[in-house]
N, C-alpha and C positions, 0 to 999 in steps of 0.2 A: 276962379282959381284953376291953374294949370292941372292937367291930369297927367299922371306919369304912365309912360308907355313901358310895360314890363315883361321880360321873357322869363321862361322857366327852363333851366338847363338840366336835362334829365327827366324823361317821360315814365320813370317807373313808379314804384308804389308810393313814395313820398311825394314824387312829382304832382300826382293828381291832386293831393290834398293841398298842396300849393296853388295849383290851378284854380281850384274852387275858392281858395281865400282870396285870391285876387279879384275873382268875379263877384265876390260878396262885398267888394269895396269899390262899385262902379262909379262912386261920386268922386273918388280921389285917383283911381288907377285903371288903366285898361290892360286886359291880356293882349299883348302886341304879337307874340310869337312863342312857339315851343321850340326846343332844340334837343336832338338826340342823335348819336352817331349811327343808331339803327334807323335808317332813312324810312323803312316800311313803317315803323312805330311812330316817328314824328309826324309823318304825312297822315297816318290814322288819328293821331291825337289833334293835329292841326285841323283836319277836316271836321273832326267832332265838335270842336269849338269855334270854327270859322275863323281861324287866325292863321298867319304865316307858320310855315314849318321849315326848319333848317336842320340838315344833317351835319353841319360843320359849326362848331363853336366860333372859330375864326370869321366865317361869313357872317354870323349872327352879330357878333360884335362890330363889325364894320357897318351895321345898320344905323345910320345917323339919327332916325326917329326913336331908337332904343334908349331909354333913361337908365333902367336898372334891370338886375337878374337876380333870380333866385336859383342858387346852385344846389341840386339834389343828387349828387353823384358819389360814387364810391369815394372813401376817405383820402386815398392816395391821390386823388385828382383835385381835391378842394384846393390846395394851394396854387398849383399851376393855373387852373381855370380862373380862380378868384383874381390872382394877380393880373393875368391877362385881360380880364374885364375892367379892373380898376385903372389900368395903363389906357385903356380906351375911353376912360372917363365915365364909366357906368357904375352906378352904386350897387353894392352886392349884399344879399341875405345869404349867408353860407349855412347849410345844415350843419348840425352838431355832430361829432367834434369839429371844430373849426378847421383842425389840421391833424396832422400826425403827432406832433409834439410842440413843445414849448417855442423851440427856435423857429419853427415854420410860422408859428403863430405871431411872434415879432415881425418877421418879414413881411406877412400879410397886411398887418395894420401900418407898418412903416409905408408900404405901397399905397394904402389909402390915405394916409397923411399927405404924402408927395404929390398925389392927384386930387387932392381936395374932395374925395368921395366918402361917403357913408359906408362903413362895413359893419355888418351886425351878425352876430352869431345867433343861429336858430335854437334858442333855448326855450322851446315851446312848453315844456311845463310850468313855466313862470306865468303863463298867460291863460291858465285855467281859472275861471271866476272863483272856483272853490278855493284854489291854492293861493290866490291873491288876497282872499279874505283870511286864511289861516295866517299868512305872513302879517297882515295888518294887526291882528289879535296879538301876535308876538311883538311887533314893533311898538304897539300902544301898552304893552304890559297889562292888557286887559284880564289876563290870568296870573299876573304877577311875573317874577322872573323866569326864564326858561331854564330847565335843568338838563334835559337830554332830548335827543331826537333819535328814533330808530327807523330807517328807510329801507324797505325791502322791495327790490326790483329784480324779481326772478321769473323767468320766462322759459319757454322751451324753443329750441331750433336745434335741427340736425341737417344732415346732407339732403333730406327730402324737402326741408321747408326754408332753409337759409339761402340767401343769394349766394352763387357760387364764389364771389370774390371774398365773402366772410371767411372762407377757409384759410386764406393766405395771411399769415400774421403781419406780413410787411405792408400789405394793401390795407389792413385794418387799423394797424398800429397796436395790435393785441387782439382783444376781442370784448371780454366783459368790462374791462376797464374803459377804453374809449366809448364803447357802444352804449353802456348802461352808466357808468360813473359820470359821464358828462351830462346827464340829467340829474341823477341823484345827488352827486357832489355839489353840483351847481345850485340845486334848490336848498340844501343845507347851508351852505355858504351865504346864500341870499336871505334866508329866513334869519339867520344868526349874525348878519353884517355888522351889527354893532358890538359884537364880542371880538377879542384879539386871540387869534389862532396861536397855540402853542406848540403841537407836535401832531405827527400822523403816523399811524401804523397800518400797514397792508399784509394781509395774507392772501396770495392768488394762487391758484393751482390749474393744472390742465389735466382733466379727467375724461374728456370726449376724445376718442381717437381720430374723429374725422378733422377737427379744427387744430390749427398749429398754434393759435393763441390761447392765453386762459380763459377757461370758460366758468370758472368759481372765483369769486373774491369777497373778501371783507375788508372794509377800511373803516378806521376808528380816527376820527378828528378830536383833539382834546383842545379846549380853549382855556385860557389863562384863569378864568374865575371858576373852572372846574366842570363847565358844561361839556358834554360829549355828543358827538353825532356819529352813529354807527350805520354804515352802508352795507347790507346783504346784496350780493349781486351773483346772478347765475343764468346761464342759458339751458340748464339741465332740468328745470322745474315744470312739471305739469300736474294739475292746472296752474297756470301763471298766477302770481300774486304780485300786485303792484300797490303798495299801501305805505303809509307813514304815520307814526305816531310822535307828537311832540309834547313831553310832559313838562308842565310848568308848575310854579309854585302853588298855585291855587286851582288846579285841574289839568286837563289834557284836551288835546286836539288830535283828531283821528281823521285820515281821508284815505279812499281806496278808489283804484280806477279799474275799469273792467272794459273789454273791447279795444284795447290799445291796438291790435294787429288785425283787426276786422273793419269792414266799411272804410271809412276815410281813415288811412293809416296815420297814427300819432294823435288822433283825436280818441276819446274815451267817455264812457259814462262815468260820472264822478259823483261820490257822495263825501260829504263833510260833516263830522260830528263835533260839536262842542260840549265837553263833559257828558258825552252820551246822547246829547240831544241832535237830531238831524236838522241841519239848516236847509232851509228852503230857498231855491233860486228860480226865477222866472224861467220858464222852458224856452223863451224865444231869444235867450241871450246868444250873441256871437260865439263860435267856438274858439278855442285856444289858437288855432292857426290864423283864424280871421284877425283876431286881436294883436297877435304876433306881426302880421303883415301891416296892420294898420299903424303900429308903433315904427316899424321900418319906413313905410311911406311918409308918415308925419315928420320923422326925423329928416328925411331928404327935404321936404317941402319947407320946414322949419330952420333948415341949415343948422342942425345941431347933432350931438352925440346921441344914439338910442339909449334908451334906459337899460339895455343889456350893454353895459359900457366896456370899452377896450380893457381897461384896468381890471375888470371883473373877470373877463374871459382869459386875459393873460395869467391871472392867479390861478384859475381854474385848470388850464392846460399845464402850468407848472406843477400844480398838485398831483395831477395825474401822472406825470413824470416822476415825482417823488414817490407816488404810490408803488409805482413800477419797481424804483430802486429799493424801497423799504421792503418789498416782498423778496426781491432778489437777495438782499443783505439779512433778512428775517431780523429786523430791528426797528425800533421806534426813531423816527427822525425828527429832530427838532426844527421848528419854523422860526426863522429870524427875519424880523422886518414884514 
């Protein structure tokens, strides 16, 4: 079977995690090159991993041996870099949020369709083994019907710890909503995908003087059967809390993450409890980024849409836009269709 030649665009915090995920999948993919406009950084990372280093995205995309790229850049660069890659016939895994808004998302998927390429959003939370198990329990009604979800994603960043571009609302697309809700909201929608959404309410606020965008937000999804999913989001909380409770007819599911922002960024030590009982998982299972990359590569090799489907991501980005509008208008917004 042909191995894919893959490049990583962006050699920052999340880029290293993606590089390691590719290296863990040597049976189907090669780390072909790394790309960063900081020439010194790209050359340093390229030398470390023994691969080509580019300081120009355009130059890298002209590499005829390159099959696919992973985009780990600031949000405002996702659309132009992804579309440039797609137009060169390169498949793309783009970090979340896939774009700044719903309209950009549509344009990106249109470019993927026109160029017959796979475009996948990096919804890495879906690929934790523990969170996959939690979804299966809900899907199979092992604890009866779901009643509600509470997803708490509250962490701490300030001018000393956040990347500089996070300060600029236009470059981020806000702050807490695109940065955190793109994970929490996606997971809630994925777990409750069999339910029909009825409405959304969001209250977002700006409390931190440094950031231009919202640093606190609460989103409440209501489904037509009465089930609710509440997202608590903040970049002002220390110590960080990243946890979720799913209340079902005959019990509950609870998981927690620790260490999201240490070691390999985006991976975490995770515990899953079913009715208070800790679920045990083998220690040698691939991490979430490796499983995410595996799905991306297999979708390319099998010429199919990835499990993180275009329709799901279009809905996610549309609802983040709706959340912004709900907060602005201070009202519940009904969801039609």
